[in-house]
N, C-alpha and C positions, 0 to 999 in steps of 0.2 A: 504495500500501499505507499510506503513511504518513497519509494523507487518512483512507483509511479508519478506522486505531487512533483517529486523533482524534474521528471521527464516533462508532465505538463509546463511548471513554472518553466522551465528550460526553454522548451517550445515556446513559451507565448513574449518573454524575454527575448527572442529572438525575431518573432516576427510586430513584434509591438513597433518598430519605424514603420513601418507600413502598415499600420494601426493609426499612427501618430500623423502619417502622409494625408491620412483618409481616403488612399490611393479607393480607387472601382479595378476591377481587370479585364483586360482584355477580351471580350467575348470569341467564343470559340478556342480560346486559350484556356488552360484549366489554372496555370497560378504565376502567370506574366500580369502585373500589376500594369495601371495605364494611372500614368503621373498628369499629374493637376495641370492644369494649362493644355492636354491634348486633349482632342478628342474622337472618337474612333467613328468612319465613315463606313456604316452599317453594308450601305446599298455593295461595297466594293472587294466584299467579307471572298473569302474562295478556300474552301479545302476538298484533299482528294486522299483518298486513303487505301488499299488492295491489303492481301495477305503481306505482301514483304514490305511494305513502304508508306507512307504517310510525308502530307503536303497542307500545308495551312499556310493561309496569308491577312492579316488586316490592311489597311490604308488608316494613318491618323494624321489627323495635320492639327500646328501648332497655331495655339492665340498668337497675337502679332508680337508678346514680351519673351517668348521664350526663344530658342537659339538650339542648334543641335548638339555645342558642346555642352551647353545646360539640362540635352538631354541625355548625352554619351553620362555626364558626372550620375546623375541619376537611378541609372540602370547598371552601371559600375559598381556605384554601393549595394544597389538591393539584391540582384539579383542571384549573387553568390549565396546570401542570407536564403534564396530559394534553391542551396543545389548548382546551379550552375556556375560552371568555371568557364572565364576569359581566356576565351584563346586569341584573337587578334583587334586589335584596336587600328582604326586609318579617321584622316580628314572625315568620312563620310559613313562609317558603317562601324558595328561590333559583334562579332562575331561566339557566341560562347557555346559551350557543350558540354551535355548530361546524361550519362547512358549513352542510348544509341543514338540521340534527341541534337542535332545544331540547331537555335538559332541563331536569329540576322538580326539585324536593326540596322537601318540603311536609310541615307536623306536623299528622299527620291526626287525631291524639290524645293527650290529655294523659296519661289514669295509664289502665291505662301507656303508654311512650308509642310511639307511632306513629307512621314516615313513611312516605311512598311516594316512589317516586323510579319516574319515567316521564321517555319520549324519545321525540318526533314525530318524524317527518324524512320527505324528501319528496322522491321519488327524481330 
């Protein structure tokens, strides 16, 4: 019982920063938070999967205050708390790995700032 309480407390403390930021999650993704200042364009969601692989993509648009640099810092801070490991960071993209999944966050357009978020998975 005590061990369960410790585990529960640890998990709450790890996820508290997400709650404090008031983050919602990107629709179509299990645990990728939607940063405040970003809005998902739901009509542009795409998802495909079969027995061997899957692909999910969402397009986000930023309000005028947000920069891609700020968005990168948010995801570099938050995603490792959810088990993602940063593999690569460039001026216009981030790539994370977790298990058999590859998550890419990339700048698609500057004005308005549009971001593509996609996960490629192998089963």
